[in-house]
N, C-alpha and C positions, 0 to 999 in steps of 0.2 A: 760918455760916463766914463768914467775910470773901471779900470783893471779889476780892483777891488770894490768898488761900488757894483758892479754889475758880478762877482760873484756872494757877496751877500743879497743882491734881489734875489738871484737863484736857490739859495739857502734856504731864504724866506716862504719865496713862495710854493720850496719840495713839500718843508712844514706843514705853508697850511692851501695847499691847493683847488683852487675851485676852474669850476669849467665856465668859459668864457662865454659860449653858444645860450646855455642855460639862464644864465643870466638874463640876456638879454629874449629871450622867450616872454617873460612879464610887457615887450613892448609890441610884439605881439600879439598878445591874448589882449591887453588894453587899443586894437590900432580893428579889433575884428569887424565884417560887414553887415548890414543891416539883415541878411538875407544870411541863414544858416541853415542849409539844407547839404550842400556835399563842400568838403574842402579836400585838396591833395597838398600832400607832407612831402615835398622834390627832399628827395634825400637824407629819410625820414630816420636815416643808422636806427640807434637799439629803440631809437619809438617813444621817445618822453615826450617830447613836443604832440607828437601821435595821439599819446593817448591823454593829451592838456585839451587840444580842439575838440577831441571825442563827446567832454560834457558839456560842449556848444556848440555840433553839431547833428546831425539826424547820421549822417554818415562821410566816415573820414579814409579815405585812402591812401595811406603812406608807403613811397613806391623808395628803393633804392638797389641800386648796384653791386654796393658787394654782399656777395653771402652770410657772410657773419652778423652784419646787421641786419639784413634782414630778414636773418635767420630768430635773432637775440628779438628783434622788436614783434615777431610772429609768437615769441614767448611769451613774452611784456606781457602782449592784449590777448592772450587766446581767450579769454572768455569775456571779452567785449564783441554784442554783434555787429556795434557801429562800425568798428573798425577792418577792414583789408588790409592788410600785409605783398606786396608784390614785387617778386627781386627784379628786376627788369633795369635797363635804362633809358631816360626821359624821353629819347627820341620815341622809343618804341613802346612810352607808354600815351604820349602825343598824336601815336601815327596812327593808334587804338582805340583812344575815350573821346568821347561825344562829343560833338561840337558843342557851346555855352553850356555846359554841366555845373561848371565848378563855381561854385560861389565865392573861395577863396583859398589861391596856392602862395604854399611857404617855402622860401627855401633856405636853409638858414648853416651857413659857409661849406653849400653847396658849386653856386654859380662860378666861380674859380676853377670848377673841376670840368664844368662844361661846358659847348663851345659858346661863346658873349652872343653872338650876333644870332646864330640862329634858336637859342632856345630866346631869345629874346621875342622876336620873331613870331613863336608858335603858340605864344601865352593871348594873344588880344582871341585868338580863337577858343583857345579852350575855357575860357571865365566866361562864364551867364552877361549879360547885361546886368550893371552894378557889381559887379564881382572885384573881388582886389588882389594882386600881387602883393603880397609883405616880401620883402626879403632882409637879409642879413647879411653882408660881406667881407670878405677881405680882399684887399686892391694891396698891388704895391707902392711900395713907398717911393714915390721920383720927384719932391718937393720939399722949401723947406719946413709948408705949413705940416707937411704931411712929419716928418721929420718930427716939429716940435709937437703934437698932437701924442704922436710914438713914445716921445720923451717922457709927457707927462702921465702916460698912460704906466708905463713903465715905473714912474717915482707911485703912483697911485693904487698899482696891482697887488703889490700886499697887502697896503692899509685893508681894500677888499678882499683879500684872504683872512685877514683877521677878522674878519667881521662876519664873513660867509660861512669858515673854518676854524673856530676858535681852538679849537681842540688840532694839538698835532699832529698830520698822518704817521704813520708806521712806515720806517725805510720800505722799500722793496721795490721793485716789477708789477707788471699786467697780475692779475687772479689768474692764475692757470685754466684754459678756458675759455675765459674773458675774450671775446671779441677782439682787434685793437682798430679801432678810427683810422681808415685812408686818408695823409695826410699826401697836400702840393701846397705847394707854395705860389701865390699867385699872381701872375705874368702879365694882368692888364694895371693900368691906373687907375687912381679913380675919375681920373677924366676921361680916361674913357671910356671908362665903366660910362657915367655920364650921357658922353656924346653915343654912344650905340645904343644908350634907354631911349634917349630924347629923339634920335629918328624912328625908332619901333612905338613907343610908349610916351603919345602929347601929355604935357602934363604932368608925369613924371615929379617924382619929390626924392631929389638922392641926399642925404648928409652925414658926412663923417662923423664919427663916434671918438669916444673915449674908449680904451681897452683893446686897440687896433682891429676898429670892425666898423660898416659902416650901414647905412640903413637906403632900403628902396621900399616907397610904397605908391603904386602905379593904380587908380580904379576906372575899371571899363567901364564908357559912356552908359546913360540905360537907364534906369528903376532905380532908385533917390536914396543915397548911399549917408553912413553914421558918418558928419566929419568929427578928425581926429587929428 
């Protein structure tokens, strides 16, 4: 894409910003499992999805390794008795959590921050029979089809921005005192992620999506789950 075109897209995106991660919260909420006692939101950030899950589950635990993010989530959801926020790494949480307790585990833009193989290997023990893993992730662009979808996403991005954030944003940086979301470029390609998931989670479904994301869904065998 020409440099002038990229500059125009950047200006439009800056005037009409929107959250790619929060856009996919709808996908997660449409694919909740049948049994809804306990949910774990891994890499909960400021707690937006965690709070949404609290409306559907008896108990929700949000975990985040970043102190600022965990504090923001705890402040946002301080009055919700259904929610517990923990500042910890996923590995530490998995080591202390009871086996087979979670009906749902969610990860939004967090799996590329973690050890791919080790994280996927821990999921089956944490989920209850019939439990569900829902991942919205980022993958490294590594093929012509990857590049094509990213180009389509770049073109559609300002349109979505105008729809979701019609009023132009005021110029300026982050609000003082507001935590900054940790950012990391993905190292694994979608092919690598899919291969690792299939090895650990038989029957997993992985799909590339617009807006620079992929989705992954896996149901642990056991109780009947809702189709999706």
